[in-house]
All heavy atoms as an XYZ file, in Angstrom:
792
protein
N      -7.227     11.106      3.314
C      -7.027     12.113      4.359
C      -5.589     12.141      4.830
O      -4.900     11.133      4.782
C      -7.969     11.639      5.472
C      -8.176     10.193      5.215
C      -8.038      9.999      3.741
N      -5.117     13.297      5.280
C      -3.743     13.355      5.783
C      -3.701     13.420      7.295
O      -2.633     13.464      7.883
C      -2.966     14.507      5.161
C      -3.624     15.843      5.390
O      -4.553     15.961      6.174
N      -3.152     16.851      4.686
N      -4.844     13.444      7.960
C      -4.896     13.305      9.410
C      -6.299     12.861      9.803
O      -7.269     13.169      9.107
C      -4.544     14.619     10.105
O      -5.531     15.589      9.828
N      -6.380     12.120     10.887
C      -7.659     11.630     11.390
C      -7.632     11.625     12.901
O      -6.577     11.485     13.510
C      -7.940     10.205     10.896
C      -8.399     10.206      9.466
O      -9.324     10.922      9.114
N      -7.749      9.414      8.639
N      -8.798     11.727     13.508
C      -8.868     11.676     14.965
C      -8.860     10.229     15.434
O      -9.246      9.310     14.706
C     -10.112     12.404     15.464
O     -11.275     11.846     14.882
N      -8.405     10.026     16.658
C      -8.353      8.690     17.249
C      -9.757      8.103     17.255
O     -10.728      8.766     17.596
C      -7.768      8.758     18.678
C      -7.870      7.403     19.364
C      -6.325      9.234     18.630
N      -9.849      6.857     16.849
C     -11.123      6.155     16.791
C     -11.847      6.302     15.469
O     -12.879      5.678     15.256
N     -11.311      7.091     14.551
C     -11.988      7.295     13.271
C     -11.608      6.206     12.269
O     -10.528      5.631     12.315
C     -11.649      8.670     12.700
O     -10.282      8.731     12.350
N     -12.531      5.929     11.379
C     -12.316      4.989     10.291
C     -12.467      5.751      8.989
O     -13.442      6.477      8.803
C     -13.323      3.828     10.354
O     -13.129      3.128     11.591
C     -13.148      2.873      9.194
N     -11.488      5.605      8.102
C     -11.480      6.354      6.845
C     -10.955      5.500      5.709
O     -10.271      4.503      5.928
C     -10.579      7.591      6.968
O     -11.046      8.454      7.957
N     -11.258      5.954      4.495
C     -10.670      5.366      3.300
C      -9.432      6.162      2.925
O      -9.464      7.395      2.908
C     -11.659      5.402      2.135
C     -12.783      4.393      2.273
O     -12.600      3.390      2.990
O     -13.839      4.609      1.659
N      -8.339      5.460      2.641
C      -7.090      6.073      2.208
C      -6.858      5.666      0.761
O      -6.874      4.483      0.434
C      -5.919      5.602      3.077
C      -6.019      6.064      4.501
C      -6.768      5.363      5.440
C      -5.373      7.227      4.906
C      -6.872      5.802      6.752
C      -5.471      7.672      6.217
C      -6.223      6.954      7.131
O      -6.324      7.394      8.421
N      -6.634      6.636     -0.106
C      -6.404      6.375     -1.525
C      -4.911      6.348     -1.805
O      -4.173      7.220     -1.352
C      -7.057      7.462     -2.371
O      -8.449      7.450     -2.180
N      -4.484      5.344     -2.553
C      -3.082      5.168     -2.905
C      -2.927      5.100     -4.414
O      -3.778      4.540     -5.095
C      -2.539      3.845     -2.337
C      -2.439      3.801     -0.852
C      -3.553      3.566     -0.070
C      -1.215      3.990     -0.228
C      -3.461      3.523      1.314
C      -1.115      3.944      1.155
C      -2.236      3.714      1.918
N      -1.835      5.634     -4.904
C      -1.422      5.431     -6.288
C       0.040      5.000     -6.252
O       0.869      5.679     -5.671
C      -1.566      6.716     -7.129
O      -2.937      7.100     -7.154
C      -1.077      6.489     -8.552
N       0.310      3.850     -6.833
C       1.670      3.334     -6.918
C       2.102      3.452     -8.379
O       1.413      2.966     -9.275
C       1.760      1.851     -6.478
C       1.195      1.662     -5.071
C       3.192      1.342     -6.589
C       1.971      2.339     -3.985
N       3.228      4.113     -8.612
C       3.751      4.299     -9.953
C       5.078      3.556    -10.089
O       5.963      3.733     -9.265
C       3.969      5.801    -10.243
O       2.720      6.482    -10.104
C       4.517      6.016    -11.643
N       5.183      2.733    -11.100
C       6.418      2.018    -11.395
C       7.267      2.932    -12.276
O       7.004      3.090    -13.463
C       6.098      0.703    -12.109
C       7.339     -0.093    -12.434
O       8.455      0.367    -12.222
N       7.144     -1.293    -12.951
N       8.278      3.548    -11.684
C       9.128      4.485    -12.410
C      10.153      3.800    -13.310
O      10.856      4.478    -14.062
C       9.859      5.411    -11.436
C       8.930      6.427    -10.806
O       7.832      6.654    -11.348
O       9.289      6.993     -9.757
N      10.253      2.485    -13.265
C      11.203      1.768    -14.115
C      10.734      1.816    -15.566
O       9.544      1.711    -15.857
C      11.321      0.316    -13.670
O      12.114     -0.412    -14.587
N      11.676      1.930    -16.477
C      11.328      1.898    -17.900
C      11.477      0.492    -18.482
O      11.139      0.255    -19.641
C      12.197      2.879    -18.683
O      13.560      2.541    -18.544
N      11.972     -0.459    -17.647
C      12.203     -1.811    -18.160
C      11.591     -2.931    -17.326
O      11.243     -3.973    -17.860
C      13.713     -2.093    -18.287
O      14.330     -1.916    -17.002
C      14.364     -1.166    -19.299
N      11.477     -2.749    -16.003
C      11.035     -3.840    -15.128
C       9.592     -3.652    -14.677
O       9.175     -2.551    -14.313
C      11.930     -3.924    -13.890
C      13.364     -4.269    -14.241
O      13.558     -5.118    -15.130
O      14.273     -3.689    -13.632
N       8.851     -4.758    -14.661
C       7.487     -4.760    -14.161
C       7.446     -5.240    -12.725
O       8.462     -5.616    -12.145
N       6.267     -5.220    -12.128
C       6.083     -5.700    -10.758
C       4.871     -6.624    -10.717
O       3.873     -6.388    -11.397
C       5.893     -4.533     -9.803
N       4.959     -7.671     -9.906
C       3.859     -8.628     -9.788
C       3.452     -8.888     -8.340
O       2.618     -9.740     -8.072
C       4.240     -9.950    -10.459
O       5.404    -10.485     -9.852
N       4.063     -8.152     -7.399
C       3.784     -8.334     -5.975
C       4.022     -7.001     -5.274
O       4.985     -6.299     -5.557
C       4.724     -9.391     -5.412
C       4.531     -9.731     -3.972
C       3.749    -10.733     -3.471
C       5.143     -9.098     -2.837
N       3.839    -10.749     -2.097
C       4.685     -9.753     -1.681
C       6.022     -8.037     -2.686
C       5.088     -9.390     -0.403
C       6.417     -7.660     -1.411
C       5.948     -8.350     -0.286
N       3.100     -6.644     -4.349
C       3.249     -5.416     -3.563
C       2.800     -5.687     -2.133
O       1.930     -6.517     -1.895
C       2.377     -4.281     -4.115
C       2.692     -3.835     -5.500
S       1.700     -2.410     -6.020
C       0.035     -3.070     -5.991
N       3.398     -4.953     -1.200
C       2.958     -4.999      0.189
C       2.892     -3.560      0.704
O       3.837     -2.788      0.532
C       3.906     -5.808      1.063
C       3.446     -5.889      2.510
C       4.385     -6.719      3.359
O       5.592     -6.759      3.140
N       3.819     -7.394      4.327
N       1.776     -3.217      1.333
C       1.595     -1.918      1.959
C       1.493     -2.159      3.459
O       0.674     -2.955      3.916
C       0.308     -1.219      1.461
C       0.257     -1.174     -0.062
C       0.166      0.164      2.085
C       1.372     -0.407     -0.714
N       2.333     -1.477      4.247
C       2.327     -1.613      5.710
C       1.817     -0.322      6.321
O       2.182      0.774      5.898
C       3.737     -1.893      6.226
O       4.232     -3.074      5.651
N       1.021     -0.448      7.355
C       0.387      0.693      7.994
C       1.325      1.403      8.955
O       2.257      0.806      9.491
C      -0.871      0.247      8.724
C      -0.586     -0.957      9.661
C      -0.677     -0.574     11.073
N      -0.626     -1.744     11.931
C       0.175     -1.829     12.969
N       1.011     -0.867     13.236
N       0.164     -2.872     13.752
N       1.097      2.704      9.177
C       1.899      3.432     10.159
C       1.323      3.250     11.559
O       0.100      3.163     11.727
C       1.773      4.887      9.715
C       0.433      4.946      9.056
C       0.222      3.593      8.428
N       2.167      3.170     12.564
C       1.740      3.179     13.965
C       0.563      2.291     14.296
O       0.445      1.187     13.807
N      -0.329      2.812     15.130
C      -1.470      2.040     15.617
C      -2.699      2.269     14.736
O      -3.707      2.820     15.159
C      -1.764      2.407     17.074
C      -2.701      1.423     17.742
O      -2.953      0.345     17.166
O      -3.202      1.736     18.834
N      -2.573      1.874     13.496
C      -3.652      1.925     12.517
C      -3.988      0.485     12.169
O      -3.104     -0.340     11.977
C      -3.215      2.696     11.252
C      -4.257      2.603     10.162
C      -2.909      4.146     11.598
N      -5.279      0.147     12.087
C      -5.701     -1.207     11.734
C      -6.342     -1.173     10.352
O      -7.280     -0.406     10.110
C      -6.701     -1.774     12.762
C      -7.223     -3.130     12.316
C      -6.051     -1.882     14.126
N      -5.811     -1.979      9.448
C      -6.355     -2.084      8.104
C      -7.567     -3.005      8.150
O      -7.466     -4.157      8.576
C      -5.295     -2.614      7.120
C      -4.115     -1.635      7.055
C      -5.900     -2.858      5.747
C      -2.911     -2.152      6.290
N      -8.714     -2.484      7.710
C      -9.964     -3.249      7.744
C     -10.258     -3.970      6.437
O     -10.635     -5.142      6.438
C     -11.137     -2.318      8.072
C     -10.944     -1.598      9.382
O     -10.595     -2.199     10.383
N     -11.149     -0.298      9.369
N     -10.117     -3.265      5.329
C     -10.452     -3.849      4.027
C      -9.716     -3.096      2.926
O      -9.170     -2.021      3.154
C     -11.962     -3.797      3.791
O     -12.413     -2.453      3.758
N      -9.745     -3.686      1.727
C      -9.029     -3.117      0.587
C      -9.882     -3.272     -0.669
O     -10.505     -4.307     -0.873
C      -7.680     -3.835      0.359
C      -6.919     -3.221     -0.792
C      -6.850     -3.829      1.622
N      -9.883     -2.253     -1.498
C     -10.495     -2.314     -2.816
C      -9.399     -2.091     -3.835
O      -8.795     -1.014     -3.871
C     -11.570     -1.227     -2.939
O     -12.050     -1.164     -4.261
N      -9.087     -3.127     -4.633
C      -7.956     -3.047     -5.557
C      -8.291     -3.754     -6.873
O      -8.101     -4.960     -6.991
C      -6.723     -3.669     -4.924
N      -8.791     -3.003     -7.864
C      -9.083     -3.629     -9.153
C      -7.835     -4.286     -9.747
O      -6.733     -3.761     -9.625
C      -9.531     -2.450    -10.031
C      -9.875     -1.352     -9.084
C      -9.050     -1.574     -7.851
N      -8.020     -5.420    -10.363
C      -6.953     -6.150    -11.068
C      -5.895     -6.781    -10.166
O      -4.877     -7.268    -10.650
C      -6.264     -5.256    -12.110
C      -7.248     -4.678    -13.124
O      -8.165     -5.417    -13.525
O      -7.104     -3.501    -13.485
N      -6.071     -6.741     -8.840
C      -5.148     -7.383     -7.900
C      -5.949     -8.214     -6.909
O      -7.131     -7.953     -6.685
C      -4.336     -6.337     -7.130
C      -3.337     -5.609     -7.963
C      -3.565     -4.500     -8.712
C      -1.965     -5.945     -8.139
N      -2.410     -4.113     -9.343
C      -1.412     -4.978     -9.008
C      -1.147     -6.944     -7.638
C      -0.068     -4.998     -9.391
C       0.185     -6.959     -8.020
C       0.709     -5.998     -8.887
N      -5.306     -9.188     -6.283
C      -5.916     -9.980     -5.214
C      -5.268     -9.562     -3.898
O      -4.174    -10.028     -3.565
C      -5.688    -11.478     -5.448
O      -6.307    -11.885     -6.642
N      -5.924     -8.661     -3.142
C      -5.338     -8.206     -1.879
C      -5.662     -9.158     -0.730
O      -6.729     -9.764     -0.683
C      -5.995     -6.844     -1.661
C      -7.325     -6.973     -2.333
C      -7.126     -7.910     -3.494
N      -4.715     -9.282      0.179
C      -4.899    -10.095      1.375
C      -4.430     -9.287      2.584
O      -3.246     -8.933      2.674
C      -4.086    -11.383      1.261
O      -4.148    -12.119      2.455
N      -5.353     -8.973      3.513
C      -5.008     -8.223      4.715
C      -4.370     -9.184      5.707
O      -4.924    -10.238      6.010
C      -6.252     -7.549      5.333
C      -5.893     -6.833      6.625
C      -6.890     -6.586      4.337
N      -3.186     -8.828      6.221
C      -2.451     -9.680      7.150
C      -2.456     -9.064      8.545
O      -1.767     -8.072      8.798
C      -1.022     -9.885      6.643
C      -0.985    -10.591      5.305
C       0.415    -10.885      4.819
O       1.379    -10.276      5.315
O       0.533    -11.754      3.942
N      -3.260     -9.622      9.437
C      -3.350     -9.210     10.848
C      -3.682     -7.731     11.031
O      -3.329     -7.137     12.040
C      -2.055     -9.530     11.600
C      -1.737    -11.002     11.593
O      -2.626    -11.834     11.728
N      -0.481    -11.339     11.426
N      -4.323     -7.107     10.054
C      -4.662     -5.699     10.146
C      -3.473     -4.774     10.047
O      -3.602     -3.559     10.178
N      -2.279     -5.334      9.805
C      -1.039     -4.549      9.793
C      -0.516     -4.241      8.405
O       0.179     -3.248      8.202
C       0.044     -5.283     10.586
C      -0.313     -5.454     12.039
C       0.728     -6.241     12.806
O       1.744     -6.650     12.217
O       0.520     -6.456     14.010
N      -0.801     -5.102      7.437
C      -0.316     -4.887      6.084
C      -1.259     -5.552      5.098
O      -2.115     -6.352      5.470
C       1.103     -5.437      5.913
O       1.110     -6.842      6.039
N      -1.080     -5.198      3.837
C      -1.842     -5.806      2.750
C      -0.842     -6.312      1.727
O       0.074     -5.581      1.330
C      -2.774     -4.784      2.058
C      -3.561     -5.461      0.940
C      -3.705     -4.123      3.048
N      -1.002     -7.566      1.312
C      -0.187     -8.119      0.240
C      -1.069     -8.193     -1.004
O      -2.186     -8.702     -0.957
C       0.362     -9.516      0.606
C       0.996    -10.183     -0.605
C       1.369     -9.407      1.739
N      -0.535     -7.652     -2.108
C      -1.228     -7.664     -3.383
C      -0.527     -8.648     -4.308
O       0.684     -8.563     -4.500
C      -1.170     -6.278     -4.039
C      -1.878     -5.210     -3.261
C      -1.228     -4.538     -2.238
C      -3.178     -4.865     -3.556
C      -1.863     -3.544     -1.522
C      -3.829     -3.867     -2.852
C      -3.168     -3.207     -1.829
N      -1.282     -9.564     -4.879
C      -0.725    -10.517     -5.830
C      -1.720    -10.675     -6.976
O      -2.814    -10.126     -6.936
C      -0.447    -11.865     -5.151
O      -1.655    -12.388     -4.624
N      -1.334    -11.456     -7.977
C      -2.231    -11.744     -9.080
C      -2.423    -10.608    -10.065
O      -3.232    -10.712    -10.979
N      -1.693     -9.526     -9.894
C      -1.791     -8.392    -10.808
C      -0.468     -8.141    -11.485
O       0.489     -8.889    -11.314
N      -0.426     -7.077    -12.234
C       0.804     -6.723    -12.926
C       0.894     -5.208    -13.034
O      -0.091     -4.543    -13.336
C       0.811     -7.341    -14.325
O       1.961     -6.940    -15.033
N       2.071     -4.697    -12.762
C       2.346     -3.269    -12.885
C       3.544     -3.125    -13.817
O       4.685     -3.302    -13.414
C       2.630     -2.663    -11.506
C       2.799     -1.155    -11.435
C       1.527     -0.451    -11.898
C       3.124     -0.737    -10.009
N       3.260     -2.871    -15.083
C       4.303     -2.799    -16.092
C       5.161     -1.555    -15.957
O       4.853     -0.640    -15.186
N       6.245     -1.507    -16.723
C       7.114     -0.335    -16.716
C       6.319      0.939    -17.016
O       5.485      0.957    -17.914
C       8.117     -0.626    -17.832
C       8.116     -2.113    -17.962
C       6.711     -2.532    -17.660
N       6.560      1.958    -16.211
C       5.931      3.277    -16.363
C       4.416      3.264    -16.161
O       3.747      4.223    -16.517
C       6.270      3.885    -17.731
O       7.666      3.963    -17.898
N       3.866      2.212    -15.578
C       2.430      2.151    -15.301
C       2.139      2.522    -13.859
O       3.019      2.482    -12.997
C       1.882      0.739    -15.565
C       1.852      0.351    -17.008
C       1.244     -1.023    -17.232
O       1.022     -1.787    -16.265
O       0.989     -1.342    -18.402
N       0.870      2.863    -13.598
C       0.402      3.171    -12.243
C      -0.810      2.312    -11.927
O      -1.521      1.867    -12.832
C      -0.020      4.642    -12.139
O       1.075      5.494    -12.321
N      -1.029      2.086    -10.641
C      -2.242      1.423    -10.194
C      -2.757      2.170     -8.962
O      -1.962      2.724     -8.195
C      -1.997     -0.074     -9.865
O      -3.254     -0.710     -9.616
C      -1.072     -0.262     -8.683
N      -4.052      2.200     -8.800
C      -4.660      2.885     -7.662
C      -5.549      1.924     -6.899
O      -6.136      1.006     -7.477
C      -5.494      4.074     -8.142
O      -4.672      5.036     -8.764
N      -5.636      2.125     -5.590
C      -6.497      1.295     -4.752
C      -6.843      2.071     -3.491
O      -6.280      3.124     -3.217
C      -5.824     -0.038     -4.420
C      -4.445      0.097     -3.853
C      -4.252      0.189     -2.488
C      -3.335      0.132     -4.683
C      -2.973      0.317     -1.967
C      -2.064      0.259     -4.173
C      -1.883      0.345     -2.810
N      -7.785      1.535     -2.737
C      -8.254      2.174     -1.514
C      -8.143      1.206     -0.344
O      -8.522      0.040     -0.465
C      -9.725      2.620     -1.668
O      -9.817      3.503     -2.781
C     -10.229      3.317     -0.424
N      -7.610      1.700      0.774
C      -7.536      0.929      2.017
C      -8.427      1.607      3.040
O      -8.325      2.810      3.263
C      -6.087      0.857      2.548
C      -5.219      0.030      1.607
C      -6.056      0.278      3.970
C      -3.753     -0.071      2.023
N      -9.323      0.834      3.651
C     -10.156      1.326      4.743
C      -9.454      0.950      6.040
O      -9.105     -0.215      6.253
C     -11.552      0.711      4.686
C     -12.418      1.178      5.823
O     -12.380      0.608      6.910
N     -13.191      2.220      5.583
N      -9.192      1.954      6.904
C      -8.424      1.706      8.125
C      -8.960      2.531      9.283
O      -9.563      3.593      9.093
C      -6.957      2.035      7.892
N      -8.714      2.034     10.498
C      -9.124      2.689     11.733
C      -7.891      3.146     12.499
O      -6.950      2.376     12.677
C      -9.943      1.726     12.617
O     -11.083      1.281     11.874
C     -10.396      2.393     13.897
N      -7.912      4.403     12.961
C      -6.825      4.962     13.760
C      -7.140      4.687     15.226
O      -8.143      5.161     15.744
C      -6.691      6.480     13.512
C      -5.613      7.073     14.400
C      -6.409      6.769     12.050
N      -6.291      3.891     15.905
C      -6.555      3.509     17.294
C      -5.899      4.406     18.323
O      -6.312      4.432     19.474
C      -6.137      2.065     17.546
C      -7.130      1.095     16.942
O      -8.313      1.376     16.870
N      -6.634     -0.027     16.472
N      -4.834      5.084     17.955
C      -4.187      6.008     18.879
C      -3.493      7.084     18.066
O      -3.368      6.962     16.851
C      -3.176      5.282     19.784
O      -2.102      4.797     19.029
N      -3.027      8.107     18.739
C      -2.322      9.182     18.045
C      -1.124      8.582     17.327
O      -0.278      7.933     17.934
C      -1.881     10.247     19.054
O      -1.249     11.296     18.399
N      -1.067      8.756     16.016
C      -0.085      8.075     15.192
C       0.594      9.045     14.246
O      -0.062      9.810     13.563
C      -0.763      6.962     14.364
O      -1.340      6.019     15.252
C       0.202      6.264     13.464
N       1.910      9.010     14.209
C       2.679      9.692     13.181
C       3.428      8.629     12.418
O       3.758      7.580     12.950
C       3.693     10.661     13.794
C       3.031     11.898     14.371
O       2.028     12.349     13.790
O       3.523     12.399     15.386
N       3.716      8.884     11.186
C       4.505      7.939     10.421
C       4.033      7.841      9.000
O       3.076      8.487      8.585
N       4.713      7.017      8.264
C       4.433      6.828      6.852
C       3.915      5.434      6.583
O       4.230      4.487      7.299
C       5.704      7.034      6.021
C       6.190      8.458      6.049
O       5.400      9.389      6.029
N       7.500      8.634      6.087
N       3.128      5.314      5.541
C       2.758      4.008      5.030
C       3.997      3.442      4.349
O       4.710      4.152      3.656
C       1.623      4.147      4.020
C       0.319      4.563      4.621
C      -0.084      5.838      4.869
C      -0.722      3.713      5.054
N      -1.332      5.830      5.428
C      -1.753      4.536      5.552
C      -0.906      2.338      5.068
C      -2.936      4.021      6.057
C      -2.094      1.833      5.572
C      -3.085      2.665      6.061
N       4.283      2.158      4.539
C       5.425      1.518      3.896
C       4.995      0.787      2.640
O       3.913      0.218      2.583
N       5.842      0.809      1.639
C       5.563      0.138      0.374
C       6.752     -0.749      0.023
O       7.898     -0.313      0.074
C       5.339      1.164     -0.764
C       5.105      0.459     -2.089
C       4.188      2.105     -0.430
N       6.473     -2.003     -0.302
C       7.493     -2.917     -0.828
C       6.927     -3.486     -2.110
O       5.773     -3.913     -2.144
C       7.807     -4.028      0.165
C       8.925     -4.955     -0.304
C       9.498     -5.761      0.855
N      10.578     -6.610      0.438
C      11.843     -6.244      0.284
N      12.194     -4.998      0.510
N      12.768     -7.096     -0.089
N       7.713     -3.470     -3.156
C       7.235     -3.922     -4.461
C       8.315     -4.802     -5.096
O       9.504     -4.574     -4.901
C       6.869     -2.707     -5.348
C       6.145     -3.127     -6.606
C       8.073     -1.844     -5.627
C       5.481     -1.979     -7.337
N       7.872     -5.845     -5.821
C       8.815     -6.814     -6.356
C       8.340     -7.356     -7.699
O       7.139     -7.428     -7.965
C       8.972     -7.969     -5.363
O       9.755     -9.003     -5.891
N       9.299     -7.792     -8.502
C       8.964     -8.436     -9.778
C       9.099     -9.955     -9.693
O       9.001    -10.646    -10.696
C       9.822     -7.885    -10.911
C      11.308     -8.130    -10.719
O      11.703     -8.670     -9.677
O      12.084     -7.758    -11.613
N       9.313    -10.491     -8.471
C       9.518    -11.935     -8.315
C       8.263    -12.688     -7.888
O       8.304    -13.899     -7.757
C      10.617    -12.212     -7.270
O      10.145    -11.802     -5.987
C      11.915    -11.504     -7.634
N       7.167    -11.980     -7.613
C       5.961    -12.642     -7.121
C       5.969    -12.833     -5.618
O       5.055    -13.423     -5.054
N       7.022    -12.341     -4.941
C       7.118    -12.401     -3.475
C       7.985    -11.229     -3.023
O       8.438    -10.425     -3.831
C       7.735    -13.719     -3.022
O       9.105    -13.778     -3.362
N       8.250    -11.157     -1.720
C       9.046    -10.041     -1.200
C      10.520    -10.114     -1.596
O      11.239     -9.126     -1.501
C       8.925     -9.965      0.325
O       9.490    -11.115      0.919
N      10.966    -11.275     -2.051
C      12.373    -11.436     -2.434
C      12.746    -10.473     -3.546
O      12.020    -10.316     -4.523
C      12.638    -12.864     -2.907
C      12.720    -13.859     -1.788
C      13.153    -15.221     -2.283
O      14.062    -15.296     -3.141
O      12.581    -16.201     -1.806
N      13.865     -9.818     -3.386
C      14.361     -8.914     -4.402
C      13.569     -7.621     -4.514
O      13.768     -6.860     -5.449
N      12.670     -7.383     -3.568
C      11.838     -6.190     -3.630
C      12.569     -4.929     -3.215
O      13.650     -4.980     -2.636
N      11.969     -3.810     -3.541
C      12.494     -2.528     -3.104
C      11.472     -1.869     -2.190
O      10.277     -2.118     -2.285
C      12.849     -1.605     -4.289
C      11.628     -1.359     -5.174
C      13.986     -2.167     -5.104
C      11.841     -0.289     -6.215
N      11.962     -1.055     -1.254
C      11.116     -0.398     -0.269
C      11.100      1.097     -0.486
O      12.093      1.684     -0.918
C      11.645     -0.655      1.151
C      11.586     -2.112      1.531
O      10.507     -2.704      1.433
O      12.635     -2.659      1.923
N       9.978      1.697     -0.160
C       9.874      3.145     -0.086
C       8.714      3.450      0.851
O       8.027      2.544      1.315
C       9.668      3.780     -1.457
S       8.082      3.437     -2.199
N       8.512      4.699      1.153
C       7.379      5.060      1.995
C       6.730      6.310      1.446
O       7.354      7.084      0.716
C       7.811      5.272      3.444
O       8.714      6.348      3.542
N       5.476      6.467      1.794
C       4.730      7.635      1.361
C       4.122      8.318      2.552
O       4.043      7.749      3.640
N       3.654      9.530      2.363
C       3.087     10.258      3.487
C       1.692      9.748      3.818
O       1.162      8.862      3.164
C       3.100     11.765      3.209
C       2.278     12.132      1.998
O       1.325     11.463      1.646
N       2.667     13.209      1.354
N       1.075     10.315      4.823
C      -0.242      9.867      5.289
C      -1.303      9.959      4.203
O      -2.312      9.307      4.279
C      -0.667     10.679      6.516
C       0.158     10.410      7.742
C      -0.275      9.172      8.491
O      -1.222      8.487      8.130
N       0.407      8.854      9.550
N      -1.078     10.785      3.207
C      -2.041     10.884      2.124
C      -2.002      9.609      1.283
O      -2.952      9.251      0.623
C      -1.756     12.132      1.248
C      -1.922     13.390      2.100
C      -2.682     12.201      0.055
C      -1.453     14.655      1.455
N      -0.902      8.893      1.327
C      -0.819      7.611      0.656
C      -0.195      7.681     -0.721
O      -0.476      6.855     -1.568
N       0.644      8.641     -0.987
C       1.285      8.745     -2.288
C       2.738      8.273     -2.164
O       3.508      8.792     -1.382
C       1.247     10.183     -2.778
C       1.745     10.338     -4.179
C       1.405     11.726     -4.701
N       1.904     11.901     -6.038
C       1.307     11.469     -7.131
N       0.170     10.828     -7.034
N       1.825     11.662     -8.320
N       3.106      7.290     -2.952
C       4.475      6.777     -2.947
C       4.872      6.413     -4.360
O       4.067      5.904     -5.122
C       4.571      5.546     -2.049
N       6.086      6.696     -4.735
C       6.610      6.324     -6.058
C       7.724      5.310     -5.884
O       8.544      5.451     -5.002
C       7.173      7.554     -6.775
C       6.122      8.482     -7.257
N       5.447      8.294     -8.432
C       5.596      9.586     -6.688
C       4.576      9.265     -8.596
N       4.634     10.059     -7.541
N       7.696      4.280     -6.715
C       8.763      3.285     -6.696
C       9.290      3.089     -8.101
O       8.651      3.419     -9.054
C       8.296      1.941     -6.103
C       8.023      2.086     -4.644
C       7.116      1.403     -6.831
């Protein structure tokens, strides 16, 4: 969804595309916009960990050059919120050396 009413809980679908033709990724972090609480995550081939309802760290997977991965985040909107979901992705297995980008409320971001 690209908008929700305060107090609503919805599933947000994301697709992350690795636009690099040479480098892979082994770690990702998705941060929520504003006063949104992340409840759960469904992510095939990754081990997601929700951190304080504010972000999700994905590890144990691999996103090769020119590959995409999709997942779903279930979240609750607690107050009127504008903003973008934040994405950090890295090939080091941690946030070190990662790159940042953001996507719109629909959850589409390219890195």
